[in-house]
C-alpha positions, 0 to 999 in steps of 0.5 A: 230490520231497524226501526225506521222512526228511531233513525229519522228522529234527532239524536238526544243530547247528553243533559249532563254534557249540554249543561256541564262546565265549558259547554254552550247552553242551548239558548245563546240569550241565556248567557249573562256577562258579569262585569264590575262597575267602572269606577271614576276618579275625582279630579283633585282641582274640582274638590279643592274648588268645592272646598274653597267655596265652602270656606268662603261661605262660611267666612262671609257668614261669620263676617256677617254675624259680627257686623250685625253685632257692631253697635254704636252709641249716638246722640238723640235729641231728648227736647225740641231746640230751635234754630240758633240756640246753643246745646246743652248736656241736657238736650241730649240722650243716647240710643244704640244703633248698628254701625252698619245702618249707613246713618250719618251720625255723631258718637255719644262719646262727642257730646262734650264737643257739641255742647256750646255749639248751635242747632243750624235748624229747628230740632224736634225731640228724637231727632238724631243728631248729625253734623249737618244740624250743627252750626259755629255760626255766632248769632247775630252774624256779622251785619246783623242786630238782634232786637227784642220786641214786645207786642200784645196779641193784637199786633201778632198773627193768631198762629204762633211764630216759630224760630226760624220763621221770616217775618216783617216788622210794620211800623204802626201809628199811635193809638189816638192817631189816625191810619197813615196815608202813605205805606208804613215802613217795614223791615225784614226780620227772622224770629230767633226767640219766642218767649210768651209773657202771660202774666201781662198778655204779651209776648216778646219776640227776639228777632234778627234785623239788618243792622242799619234798620235796628235803630227805628226798629228799637225805637218803635218796639219801645213805644209799642209802635210796631206789628209783626206779620208772617211771611211764607214759610215755603222753603 
């Protein structure tokens, strides 16, 4: 009589048959499909743009370095030069600067062309010379006369006069005369040079005055009958 329990139980699968080649595994999720990675091709135009950018950066860096290395010798004042004074070769020294500094300068090679020209304003030692500090104006100019006035300390302000100062020349009475009743005669002038004379305790001041007033100023100056007063320095 057949065994009823064996008839009701599911048949056993052959392990060799189920795991062999060309068969499906018991668990469908165990199957893994192996695929090769997808290879992407770079577009030639993108590669070309990248190379071009690199080249541009390299060339820019080279140009920047070369620009920083380019220098120029320029003229610098070795001492103070007052307004109107003519330049000499001893007035200058040279300095080396970067040509890309954006300075309005004069090359040291142009020294010969600067000597003999005049300072357009008061220039201090160490000033970098530029075209605006040079003038070809002749002193005295048309309609002006230069007069030298020698006066004592009692007829000068305590503040030293400077080249370019605007002053007034005041007619003063003789030492023995009384003070004038009317307002004294005066004339406007500009200081061109100041020369102290310590051996006699006086100072000679060269001034530019209107040509028409030069006569009375020179006559009063010869008899020490003038005083010099300083007007505003505000420009």
